[in-house]
N, CA, C, O and the ligand as a Tripos MOL2 file, in Angstrom:
@<TRIPOS>MOLECULE
protein
  253   251    64     0     0
PROTEIN
NO_CHARGES

@<TRIPOS>ATOM
      1 N         121.5240   97.0400   97.6290 N.3       1 MET1
      2 CA        120.9860   98.1970   98.3490 C.3       1 MET1
      3 C         120.8310   99.5270   97.7320 C.2       1 MET1
      4 O         121.8050  100.0210   97.1630 O.2       1 MET1
      5 N         119.7340  100.1450   97.7850 N.am      2 THR2
      6 CA        119.4740  101.3180   97.1330 C.3       2 THR2
      7 C         119.3380  102.4450   97.8800 C.2       2 THR2
      8 O         120.3310  103.0600   98.2700 O.2       2 THR2
      9 N         117.8870  102.8950   98.2030 N.am      3 ALA3
     10 CA        117.7660  103.7710   99.1820 C.3       3 ALA3
     11 C         117.2390  103.2120  100.4760 C.2       3 ALA3
     12 O         116.5400  102.1990  100.4630 O.2       3 ALA3
     13 N         117.5460  103.8350  101.5910 N.am      4 LEU4
     14 CA        117.0630  103.4430  102.7310 C.3       4 LEU4
     15 C         116.4050  104.5320  103.6180 C.2       4 LEU4
     16 O         116.8790  105.6510  103.8130 O.2       4 LEU4
     17 N         115.2960  104.0680  104.1060 N.am      5 LEU5
     18 CA        114.4670  104.9930  105.0350 C.3       5 LEU5
     19 C         114.3140  104.2900  106.3160 C.2       5 LEU5
     20 O         113.7570  103.1920  106.3390 O.2       5 LEU5
     21 N         114.8160  104.8980  107.4920 N.am      6 THR6
     22 CA        114.6260  104.2640  108.6460 C.3       6 THR6
     23 C         113.8320  105.4140  109.6040 C.2       6 THR6
     24 O         114.3150  106.5180  109.8550 O.2       6 THR6
     25 N         112.8170  105.0440  109.9780 N.am      7 ILE7
     26 CA        112.0110  105.9550  110.7970 C.3       7 ILE7
     27 C         111.8310  105.2690  112.2120 C.2       7 ILE7
     28 O         111.4110  104.1120  112.2190 O.2       7 ILE7
     29 N         112.1000  105.8600  113.3340 N.am      8 THR8
     30 CA        111.8960  105.5670  114.6440 C.3       8 THR8
     31 C         110.7760  106.3360  115.3370 C.2       8 THR8
     32 O         110.9640  107.5020  115.6860 O.2       8 THR8
     33 N         109.5970  105.7060  115.5490 N.am      9 ALA9
     34 CA        108.3730  106.4070  116.0520 C.3       9 ALA9
     35 C         108.0000  105.6080  117.4070 C.2       9 ALA9
     36 O         107.4170  104.5240  117.4360 O.2       9 ALA9
     37 N         108.4310  106.3240  118.4850 N.am     10 PRO10
     38 CA        108.0620  105.7030  119.9710 C.3      10 PRO10
     39 C         106.5750  105.5010  119.9600 C.2      10 PRO10
     40 O         105.9070  106.1900  119.1880 O.2      10 PRO10
     41 N         106.0060  104.6460  120.7220 N.am     11 PRO11
     42 CA        104.4730  104.5400  120.9840 C.3      11 PRO11
     43 C         103.9930  105.6630  121.7120 C.2      11 PRO11
     44 O         102.8130  105.9940  121.5950 O.2      11 PRO11
     45 N         104.7700  106.2810  122.4440 N.am     12 SER12
     46 CA        104.4220  107.5760  123.3080 C.3      12 SER12
     47 C         104.2230  108.5280  122.2240 C.2      12 SER12
     48 O         105.0190  108.6830  121.2980 O.2      12 SER12
     49 N         102.8990  109.2910  122.4080 N.am     13 TRP13
     50 CA        102.6030  110.3490  121.4590 C.3      13 TRP13
     51 C         103.5280  111.5600  121.7690 C.2      13 TRP13
     52 O         103.8890  112.3390  120.8870 O.2      13 TRP13
     53 N         103.8700  111.6660  123.0030 N.am     14 SER14
     54 CA        104.8950  112.9710  123.2360 C.3      14 SER14
     55 C         106.1610  112.6930  123.0170 C.2      14 SER14
     56 O         106.9460  113.6360  123.1160 O.2      14 SER14
     57 N         106.6850  111.3770  122.6730 N.am     15 ALA15
     58 CA        108.0730  111.0790  122.4010 C.3      15 ALA15
     59 C         108.4480  111.6180  121.0450 C.2      15 ALA15
     60 O         107.6390  111.5370  120.1210 O.2      15 ALA15
     61 N         109.5200  112.1110  120.8950 N.am     16 MET16
     62 CA        109.9770  112.4670  119.5060 C.3      16 MET16
     63 C         110.1240  111.4460  118.3360 C.2      16 MET16
     64 O         111.0750  110.6700  118.4200 O.2      16 MET16
     65 N         109.5140  111.3770  117.5360 N.am     17 PRO17
     66 CA        109.9750  110.4220  116.4000 C.3      17 PRO17
     67 C         111.2390  111.0720  115.7640 C.2      17 PRO17
     68 O         111.5470  112.2590  115.8780 O.2      17 PRO17
     69 N         111.8940  110.1620  115.1100 N.am     18 SER18
     70 CA        113.0840  110.4060  114.3020 C.3      18 SER18
     71 C         113.2930  109.7340  113.0960 C.2      18 SER18
     72 O         112.6740  108.6850  112.9140 O.2      18 SER18
     73 N         114.1470  110.2010  112.1380 N.am     19 GLY19
     74 CA        114.1860  109.4110  110.8440 C.3      19 GLY19
     75 C         115.4890  109.6730  110.3720 C.2      19 GLY19
     76 O         116.1960  110.6190  110.7180 O.2      19 GLY19
     77 N         115.8130  108.6470  109.4390 N.am     20 ARG20
     78 CA        117.1990  108.9240  108.7440 C.3      20 ARG20
     79 C         116.8290  108.3370  107.3330 C.2      20 ARG20
     80 O         116.3880  107.1910  107.2460 O.2      20 ARG20
     81 N         116.9980  109.0770  106.3090 N.am     21 SER21
     82 CA        117.0000  108.9480  104.8710 C.3      21 SER21
     83 C         118.4120  108.8050  104.2820 C.2      21 SER21
     84 O         119.2710  109.6700  104.4540 O.2      21 SER21
     85 N         118.6220  107.6600  103.5700 N.am     22 TRP22
     86 CA        120.1200  107.5620  102.9980 C.3      22 TRP22
     87 C         119.8990  106.9210  101.6270 C.2      22 TRP22
     88 O         119.0000  106.1130  101.3960 O.2      22 TRP22
     89 N         120.7730  107.3400  100.7640 N.am     23 CYS23
     90 CA        120.6530  106.7560   99.3170 C.3      23 CYS23
     91 C         121.9970  106.6820   98.8450 C.2      23 CYS23
     92 O         122.8910  107.4470   99.2070 O.2      23 CYS23
     93 N         122.1330  105.6680   97.9610 N.am     24 VAL24
     94 CA        123.4440  105.3370   97.3730 C.3      24 VAL24
     95 C         124.1920  106.5390   96.7120 C.2      24 VAL24
     96 O         125.4230  106.5690   96.6810 O.2      24 VAL24
     97 N         123.3640  107.5900   96.1520 N.am     25 CYS25
     98 CA        123.9230  108.5590   95.4660 C.3      25 CYS25
     99 C         124.7050  109.4610   96.3390 C.2      25 CYS25
    100 O         125.5250  110.2070   95.8050 O.2      25 CYS25
    101 N         124.5260  109.4800   97.7750 N.am     26 GLY26
    102 CA        125.2790  110.4140   98.6000 C.3      26 GLY26
    103 C         124.3130  111.1790   99.4560 C.2      26 GLY26
    104 O         124.6230  111.8350  100.4510 O.2      26 GLY26
    105 N         122.9050  110.9980   98.8760 N.am     27 TYR27
    106 CA        121.6720  111.7020   99.6040 C.3      27 TYR27
    107 C         121.5340  111.1050  101.0710 C.2      27 TYR27
    108 O         121.2590  109.9270  101.3000 O.2      27 TYR27
    109 N         121.7510  112.0360  101.9880 N.am     28 GLU28
    110 CA        121.4820  111.5140  103.1520 C.3      28 GLU28
    111 C         120.7940  112.8590  104.0600 C.2      28 GLU28
    112 O         121.1950  114.0160  103.9290 O.2      28 GLU28
    113 N         119.7960  112.4810  104.8980 N.am     29 ARG29
    114 CA        119.0060  113.4290  105.6360 C.3      29 ARG29
    115 C         118.6810  112.7940  107.0040 C.2      29 ARG29
    116 O         118.5380  111.5790  107.1430 O.2      29 ARG29
    117 N         118.5740  113.6840  107.9960 N.am     30 HIS30
    118 CA        118.1750  113.3240  109.4190 C.3      30 HIS30
    119 C         117.0600  114.1810  109.6190 C.2      30 HIS30
    120 O         117.0570  115.3020  109.1090 O.2      30 HIS30
    121 N         115.9960  113.7190  110.3940 N.am     31 ALA31
    122 CA        114.8880  114.4570  111.0400 C.3      31 ALA31
    123 C         114.6750  114.0510  112.3780 C.2      31 ALA31
    124 O         114.9130  112.9260  112.8180 O.2      31 ALA31
    125 N         114.1850  115.0800  113.0540 N.am     32 ILE32
    126 CA        113.7610  114.8900  114.6140 C.3      32 ILE32
    127 C         112.6120  115.4530  114.7490 C.2      32 ILE32
    128 O         112.4510  116.5700  114.2580 O.2      32 ILE32
    129 N         111.6390  114.8560  115.3910 N.am     33 GLY33
    130 CA        110.3550  115.5150  115.4450 C.3      33 GLY33
    131 C         109.2690  115.0430  114.4480 C.2      33 GLY33
    132 O         109.6620  114.5470  113.3920 O.2      33 GLY33
    133 N         107.9400  115.1490  114.6820 N.am     34 ARG34
    134 CA        106.8780  114.5700  113.8430 C.3      34 ARG34
    135 C         106.8380  115.1830  112.4880 C.2      34 ARG34
    136 O         106.8080  114.4640  111.4890 O.2      34 ARG34
    137 N         106.8370  116.4900  112.4100 N.am     35 ALA35
    138 CA        106.8320  117.2580  111.3580 C.3      35 ALA35
    139 C         107.8810  117.0340  110.5260 C.2      35 ALA35
    140 O         107.6280  116.7930  109.3450 O.2      35 ALA35
    141 N         109.1010  117.0670  110.9310 N.am     36 ALA36
    142 CA        110.3440  116.9340  110.3230 C.3      36 ALA36
    143 C         110.4710  115.5620  109.6180 C.2      36 ALA36
    144 O         110.9800  115.3550  108.5170 O.2      36 ALA36
    145 N         109.8630  114.5830  110.5380 N.am     37 THR37
    146 CA        109.9360  113.2310  110.1580 C.3      37 THR37
    147 C         109.0500  112.8330  108.8180 C.2      37 THR37
    148 O         109.4310  112.1480  107.8690 O.2      37 THR37
    149 N         107.7620  113.4570  109.0090 N.am     38 LEU38
    150 CA        106.8670  113.3190  107.7200 C.3      38 LEU38
    151 C         107.5320  114.0320  106.4760 C.2      38 LEU38
    152 O         107.5190  113.5860  105.3290 O.2      38 LEU38
    153 N         108.0650  115.1090  106.8540 N.am     39 GLN39
    154 CA        108.9550  115.6550  105.7140 C.3      39 GLN39
    155 C         109.9150  114.9230  105.1550 C.2      39 GLN39
    156 O         110.1320  114.8580  103.9450 O.2      39 GLN39
    157 N         110.5040  114.3630  106.0060 N.am     40 LEU40
    158 CA        111.8050  113.5330  105.6260 C.3      40 LEU40
    159 C         111.1430  112.2300  104.7520 C.2      40 LEU40
    160 O         111.7550  111.9410  103.7240 O.2      40 LEU40
    161 N         110.1130  111.5390  105.0360 N.am     41 ILE41
    162 CA        109.4590  110.6170  104.2480 C.3      41 ILE41
    163 C         109.0250  111.1780  102.9250 C.2      41 ILE41
    164 O         109.2080  110.4690  101.9360 O.2      41 ILE41
    165 N         108.5120  112.2760  102.7880 N.am     42 GLU42
    166 CA        108.3290  112.8850  101.6500 C.3      42 GLU42
    167 C         109.2710  113.1660  100.8280 C.2      42 GLU42
    168 O         109.1320  112.9260   99.6290 O.2      42 GLU42
    169 N         110.4160  113.7340  101.3380 N.am     43 ASN43
    170 CA        111.3690  114.1940  100.6080 C.3      43 ASN43
    171 C         112.2770  112.7810   99.9710 C.2      43 ASN43
    172 O         112.9490  112.8160   98.9400 O.2      43 ASN43
    173 N         112.1070  111.6330  100.8200 N.am     44 HIS44
    174 CA        112.6770  110.4410  100.4860 C.3      44 HIS44
    175 C         111.9670  109.7830   99.3650 C.2      44 HIS44
    176 O         112.5570  109.2020   98.4540 O.2      44 HIS44
    177 N         110.6560  109.8940   99.4620 N.am     45 THR45
    178 CA        109.8750  109.4210   98.4240 C.3      45 THR45
    179 C         110.0390  110.1880   97.1130 C.2      45 THR45
    180 O         110.0790  109.5570   96.0560 O.2      45 THR45
    181 N         110.1350  111.5030   97.1310 N.am     46 ALA46
    182 CA        110.4340  112.3600   96.1160 C.3      46 ALA46
    183 C         111.6950  112.1770   95.5160 C.2      46 ALA46
    184 O         111.8290  112.3920   94.3110 O.2      46 ALA46
    185 N         112.7110  111.7740   96.2760 N.am     47 HIS47
    186 CA        113.9880  111.5460   95.8600 C.3      47 HIS47
    187 C         114.2410  110.2920   95.0030 C.2      47 HIS47
    188 O         115.0800  110.2370   94.1040 O.2      47 HIS47
    189 N         113.5260  109.4180   95.3320 N.am     48 ARG48
    190 CA        113.5200  108.1930   94.3870 C.3      48 ARG48
    191 C         113.1240  108.3130   93.1570 C.2      48 ARG48
    192 O         113.4680  107.5140   92.2850 O.2      48 ARG48
    193 N         112.3060  109.3890   92.9310 N.am     49 ASP49
    194 CA        111.8480  109.5940   91.4080 C.3      49 ASP49
    195 C         112.8630  110.6150   90.7780 C.2      49 ASP49
    196 O         112.9120  110.8710   89.5750 O.2      49 ASP49
    197 N         113.6560  111.1570   91.7330 N.am     50 HIS50
    198 CA        114.9000  112.1540   90.9620 C.3      50 HIS50
    199 C         116.0370  111.7190   91.1420 C.2      50 HIS50
    200 O         116.9150  112.3380   90.5410 O.2      50 HIS50
    201 N         116.4700  110.5580   91.9830 N.am     51 CYS51
    202 CA        117.7040  110.1670   91.9610 C.3      51 CYS51
    203 C         118.5090  109.7580   90.8340 C.2      51 CYS51
    204 O         118.0250  108.8700   90.1330 O.2      51 CYS51
    205 N         119.6580  110.2340   90.5110 N.am     52 PRO52
    206 CA        120.2590  109.9410   89.2830 C.3      52 PRO52
    207 C         120.7060  108.2620   89.1560 C.2      52 PRO52
    208 O         120.8710  107.6560   88.0980 O.2      52 PRO52
    209 N         120.8400  107.7350   90.4720 N.am     53 LEU53
    210 CA        121.2690  106.4130   90.5670 C.3      53 LEU53
    211 C         120.0740  105.3680   90.6250 C.2      53 LEU53
    212 O         120.2440  104.1880   90.3170 O.2      53 LEU53
    213 N         118.8640  105.8770   91.0370 N.am     54 LEU54
    214 CA        117.8350  104.9870   91.2300 C.3      54 LEU54
    215 C         116.9190  105.0230   90.0790 C.2      54 LEU54
    216 O         116.1470  104.0890   89.8640 O.2      54 LEU54
    217 N         116.9890  106.2510   89.2030 N.am     55 ALA55
    218 CA        115.9800  106.5050   88.1250 C.3      55 ALA55
    219 C         116.3820  105.3360   87.1350 C.2      55 ALA55
    220 O         117.5470  105.0380   86.8730 O.2      55 ALA55
    221 N         115.1910  104.6810   86.5920 N.am     56 PRO56
    222 CA        115.5530  103.9490   85.4580 C.3      56 PRO56
    223 C         116.3280  104.2050   84.3650 C.2      56 PRO56
    224 O         115.8330  105.1060   83.6890 O.2      56 PRO56
    225 N         117.2910  103.7940   83.9480 N.am     57 VAL57
    226 CA        118.0260  104.3460   82.8420 C.3      57 VAL57
    227 C         117.5820  103.5140   81.7050 C.2      57 VAL57
    228 O         118.2950  102.5910   81.3100 O.2      57 VAL57
    229 N         116.4200  103.7930   81.1430 N.am     58 GLU58
    230 CA        116.0880  103.1650   79.9290 C.3      58 GLU58
    231 C         116.2040  104.0910   78.7520 C.2      58 GLU58
    232 O         116.0840  105.3100   78.8790 O.2      58 GLU58
    233 N         116.4250  103.5320   77.6710 N.am     59 GLY59
    234 CA        116.5230  104.4540   76.4500 C.3      59 GLY59
    235 C         115.2200  104.9340   76.0350 C.2      59 GLY59
    236 O         114.3230  104.1210   75.8120 O.2      59 GLY59
    237 N         115.0320  106.1820   75.9130 N.am     60 ARG60
    238 CA        113.6090  106.6640   75.3940 C.3      60 ARG60
    239 C         113.2190  106.2410   74.0210 C.2      60 ARG60
    240 O         113.8240  106.5460   72.9940 O.2      60 ARG60
    241 N         112.1440  105.5040   74.1050 N.am     61 THR61
    242 CA        111.7400  104.9930   72.8560 C.3      61 THR61
    243 C         110.9610  106.1050   71.9990 C.2      61 THR61
    244 O         109.7320  106.1440   72.0550 O.2      61 THR61
    245 N         111.6090  106.9130   71.2900 N.am     62 ALA62
    246 CA        111.0110  107.8870   70.4820 C.3      62 ALA62
    247 C         110.5570  107.3820   69.2830 C.2      62 ALA62
    248 O         111.3430  106.9270   68.4510 O.2      62 ALA62
    249 N         109.1070  107.4250   69.0780 N.am     63 ALA63
    250 CA        108.7420  106.8880   67.8340 C.3      63 ALA63
    251 C         108.8390  107.7020   66.6680 C.2      63 ALA63
    252 O         108.5240  107.2470   65.5690 O.2      63 ALA63
    253 ZN        119.8800  109.0300   95.4450 Zn       64 ZN64
@<TRIPOS>BOND
     1     1     2 1
     2     2     3 1
     3     3     4 2
     4     3     5 am
     5     5     6 1
     6     6     7 1
     7     7     8 2
     8     7     9 am
     9     9    10 1
    10    10    11 1
    11    11    12 2
    12    11    13 am
    13    13    14 1
    14    14    15 1
    15    15    16 2
    16    15    17 am
    17    17    18 1
    18    18    19 1
    19    19    20 2
    20    19    21 am
    21    21    22 1
    22    22    23 1
    23    23    24 2
    24    23    25 am
    25    25    26 1
    26    26    27 1
    27    27    28 2
    28    27    29 am
    29    29    30 1
    30    30    31 1
    31    31    32 2
    32    31    33 am
    33    33    34 1
    34    34    35 1
    35    35    36 2
    36    35    37 am
    37    37    38 1
    38    38    39 1
    39    39    40 2
    40    39    41 am
    41    41    42 1
    42    42    43 1
    43    43    44 2
    44    43    45 am
    45    45    46 1
    46    46    47 1
    47    47    48 2
    48    47    49 am
    49    49    50 1
    50    50    51 1
    51    51    52 2
    52    51    53 am
    53    53    54 1
    54    54    55 1
    55    55    56 2
    56    55    57 am
    57    57    58 1
    58    58    59 1
    59    59    60 2
    60    59    61 am
    61    61    62 1
    62    62    63 1
    63    63    64 2
    64    63    65 am
    65    65    66 1
    66    66    67 1
    67    67    68 2
    68    67    69 am
    69    69    70 1
    70    70    71 1
    71    71    72 2
    72    71    73 am
    73    73    74 1
    74    74    75 1
    75    75    76 2
    76    75    77 am
    77    77    78 1
    78    78    79 1
    79    79    80 2
    80    79    81 am
    81    81    82 1
    82    82    83 1
    83    83    84 2
    84    83    85 am
    85    85    86 1
    86    86    87 1
    87    87    88 2
    88    87    89 am
    89    89    90 1
    90    90    91 1
    91    91    92 2
    92    91    93 am
    93    93    94 1
    94    94    95 1
    95    95    96 2
    96    95    97 am
    97    97    98 1
    98    98    99 1
    99    99   100 2
   100    99   101 am
   101   101   102 1
   102   102   103 1
   103   103   104 2
   104   103   105 am
   105   105   106 1
   106   106   107 1
   107   107   108 2
   108   107   109 am
   109   109   110 1
   110   110   111 1
   111   111   112 2
   112   111   113 am
   113   113   114 1
   114   114   115 1
   115   115   116 2
   116   115   117 am
   117   117   118 1
   118   118   119 1
   119   119   120 2
   120   119   121 am
   121   121   122 1
   122   122   123 1
   123   123   124 2
   124   123   125 am
   125   125   126 1
   126   126   127 1
   127   127   128 2
   128   127   129 am
   129   129   130 1
   130   130   131 1
   131   131   132 2
   132   131   133 am
   133   133   134 1
   134   134   135 1
   135   135   136 2
   136   135   137 am
   137   137   138 1
   138   138   139 1
   139   139   140 2
   140   139   141 am
   141   141   142 1
   142   142   143 1
   143   143   144 2
   144   143   145 am
   145   145   146 1
   146   146   147 1
   147   147   148 2
   148   147   149 am
   149   149   150 1
   150   150   151 1
   151   151   152 2
   152   151   153 am
   153   153   154 1
   154   154   155 1
   155   155   156 2
   156   155   157 am
   157   157   158 1
   158   158   159 1
   159   159   160 2
   160   159   161 am
   161   161   162 1
   162   162   163 1
   163   163   164 2
   164   163   165 am
   165   165   166 1
   166   166   167 1
   167   167   168 2
   168   167   169 am
   169   169   170 1
   170   170   171 1
   171   171   172 2
   172   171   173 am
   173   173   174 1
   174   174   175 1
   175   175   176 2
   176   175   177 am
   177   177   178 1
   178   178   179 1
   179   179   180 2
   180   179   181 am
   181   181   182 1
   182   182   183 1
   183   183   184 2
   184   183   185 am
   185   185   186 1
   186   186   187 1
   187   187   188 2
   188   187   189 am
   189   189   190 1
   190   190   191 1
   191   191   192 2
   192   191   193 am
   193   193   194 1
   194   194   195 1
   195   195   196 2
   196   195   197 am
   197   197   198 1
   198   198   199 1
   199   199   200 2
   200   199   201 am
   201   201   202 1
   202   202   203 1
   203   203   204 2
   204   203   205 am
   205   205   206 1
   206   206   207 1
   207   207   208 2
   208   207   209 am
   209   209   210 1
   210   210   211 1
   211   211   212 2
   212   211   213 am
   213   213   214 1
   214   214   215 1
   215   215   216 2
   216   215   217 am
   217   217   218 1
   218   218   219 1
   219   219   220 2
   220   219   221 am
   221   221   222 1
   222   222   223 1
   223   223   224 2
   224   223   225 am
   225   225   226 1
   226   226   227 1
   227   227   228 2
   228   227   229 am
   229   229   230 1
   230   230   231 1
   231   231   232 2
   232   231   233 am
   233   233   234 1
   234   234   235 1
   235   235   236 2
   236   235   237 am
   237   237   238 1
   238   238   239 1
   239   239   240 2
   240   239   241 am
   241   241   242 1
   242   242   243 1
   243   243   244 2
   244   243   245 am
   245   245   246 1
   246   246   247 1
   247   247   248 2
   248   247   249 am
   249   249   250 1
   250   250   251 1
   251   251   252 2
@<TRIPOS>SUBSTRUCTURE
     1 MET1         2 RESIDUE 1 A MET
     2 THR2         6 RESIDUE 1 A THR
     3 ALA3        10 RESIDUE 1 A ALA
     4 LEU4        14 RESIDUE 1 A LEU
     5 LEU5        18 RESIDUE 1 A LEU
     6 THR6        22 RESIDUE 1 A THR
     7 ILE7        26 RESIDUE 1 A ILE
     8 THR8        30 RESIDUE 1 A THR
     9 ALA9        34 RESIDUE 1 A ALA
    10 PRO10       38 RESIDUE 1 A PRO
    11 PRO11       42 RESIDUE 1 A PRO
    12 SER12       46 RESIDUE 1 A SER
    13 TRP13       50 RESIDUE 1 A TRP
    14 SER14       54 RESIDUE 1 A SER
    15 ALA15       58 RESIDUE 1 A ALA
    16 MET16       62 RESIDUE 1 A MET
    17 PRO17       66 RESIDUE 1 A PRO
    18 SER18       70 RESIDUE 1 A SER
    19 GLY19       74 RESIDUE 1 A GLY
    20 ARG20       78 RESIDUE 1 A ARG
    21 SER21       82 RESIDUE 1 A SER
    22 TRP22       86 RESIDUE 1 A TRP
    23 CYS23       90 RESIDUE 1 A CYS
    24 VAL24       94 RESIDUE 1 A VAL
    25 CYS25       98 RESIDUE 1 A CYS
    26 GLY26      102 RESIDUE 1 A GLY
    27 TYR27      106 RESIDUE 1 A TYR
    28 GLU28      110 RESIDUE 1 A GLU
    29 ARG29      114 RESIDUE 1 A ARG
    30 HIS30      118 RESIDUE 1 A HIS
    31 ALA31      122 RESIDUE 1 A ALA
    32 ILE32      126 RESIDUE 1 A ILE
    33 GLY33      130 RESIDUE 1 A GLY
    34 ARG34      134 RESIDUE 1 A ARG
    35 ALA35      138 RESIDUE 1 A ALA
    36 ALA36      142 RESIDUE 1 A ALA
    37 THR37      146 RESIDUE 1 A THR
    38 LEU38      150 RESIDUE 1 A LEU
    39 GLN39      154 RESIDUE 1 A GLN
    40 LEU40      158 RESIDUE 1 A LEU
    41 ILE41      162 RESIDUE 1 A ILE
    42 GLU42      166 RESIDUE 1 A GLU
    43 ASN43      170 RESIDUE 1 A ASN
    44 HIS44      174 RESIDUE 1 A HIS
    45 THR45      178 RESIDUE 1 A THR
    46 ALA46      182 RESIDUE 1 A ALA
    47 HIS47      186 RESIDUE 1 A HIS
    48 ARG48      190 RESIDUE 1 A ARG
    49 ASP49      194 RESIDUE 1 A ASP
    50 HIS50      198 RESIDUE 1 A HIS
    51 CYS51      202 RESIDUE 1 A CYS
    52 PRO52      206 RESIDUE 1 A PRO
    53 LEU53      210 RESIDUE 1 A LEU
    54 LEU54      214 RESIDUE 1 A LEU
    55 ALA55      218 RESIDUE 1 A ALA
    56 PRO56      222 RESIDUE 1 A PRO
    57 VAL57      226 RESIDUE 1 A VAL
    58 GLU58      230 RESIDUE 1 A GLU
    59 GLY59      234 RESIDUE 1 A GLY
    60 ARG60      238 RESIDUE 1 A ARG
    61 THR61      242 RESIDUE 1 A THR
    62 ALA62      246 RESIDUE 1 A ALA
    63 ALA63      250 RESIDUE 1 A ALA
    64 ZN64       253 GROUP 0 **** ****
C-alpha cells in the first residue's frame, strides 16, 4: 500500500463529487465539489513525485 486516491463522482451532473487522497507518509486531503476534486487529483499526482516515501531512493549515479 502506497498512495491511495479515492474519488466519488455521482452520475448526476448536479451531485457533488468528492475525493480523498491518502498517502503512507501522512499526507491526507479531502475534497468536496468538482473543482476541489480535480485539484485533489492534481495534488495527489504531484505528491507522488515529491513524496519522501514514494520517491525512488536510488543512488544518483554521478559519472
Ligand atoms: Zn506521501
